[in-house]
N, C-alpha and C positions, 0 to 999 in steps of 0.2 A: 658708600658704607663699607666696601672692599678695601678701598685705601685705609679708611680710619681703623679697619680691624687689623689691617698688615702693620700699621705704623704703631698701634698699641701692642703688637704681638699677641692678638686674641685671634682665635680660630672658632669656626662654627660649633666645635665640639666643647669647649671649654664653657663652664658655667660662670655668669657675672654675679658678683656679690649683690644680694638683695639690698634694698634700701634701709631695711631693718637692720642689718649688719654693720652698716656705715655710721647710723645713728649713734650718739652718746646714749647709754643705757641710762633710763630715768629710775632715779631712787624712788622708793615708796615707803611710806611710814607704815610699819605694820603692827599689829596688836598682838601680845602673848596670847597663847591659847587658854580657854577659861580654866582646863583643868591644872594646867601648868603655870597660872598666873602669876608672874613676878612682879612685884613693885618696887621700883627703883627710883632714886634722884634722877631728875634732868639734869644731863652731864652738863650743858652750857650754863643752866641756871645755877647749878651748884659752883660751878667755877667763878662766875660774877660774883655770887654771894660770898663766898669763902674770901675772895680777894678784898671785897668791901668790909665784911663783917666778922670774917674770922671762922674758923672751922666749925665750932661748937655752935654758933647762931646760925650758920648756913645750913646744919643739919635739921634744925627747927624750921626755919623759914623757905626751904626750897621745895617746890611741887615734887609730888611722887607721882610717877607715870608708869603705865604699862606697855607705852608704844616705844618703838625702836627702828632704827634704819639698817637693815640686813646688809646693804651694799655698802656701807662705809666701813672702814677698817674698825675691827673691834665691836661692831654692832651696836653702837652707843645708843642708850635710851634717851631719847628726847621728846619735849613737849611740843605741841604743834607750832607755837609761835617759833621756837628755836629752830625747829626742823625747817619750817619756810625760810628764816632768815639765813641758816647756812646753805641752803640748797639753790637759793634765789638766783645765783651767777654759775653754778655748777652745771646745770641741766638745762641751761637756757635755749 
């Protein structure tokens, strides 16, 4: 053990990083609080529908959700299906 500590330049007084710090953070789908509940279009569904159908029809057809991913850039609003599809490979 002493040899391993010496080779890695670790000493008894140093703190080793815990396993929780080494793991990738898991993204969570969160719901807006009831008081300030904002309803928005699912970002991925809207992008797909607007490409296929156009902006006007996409606004009518796209799911409205109250759930979002706080850990993603911009905290996008996502439905459960799109959240799972997007994060399947990310947090593996």
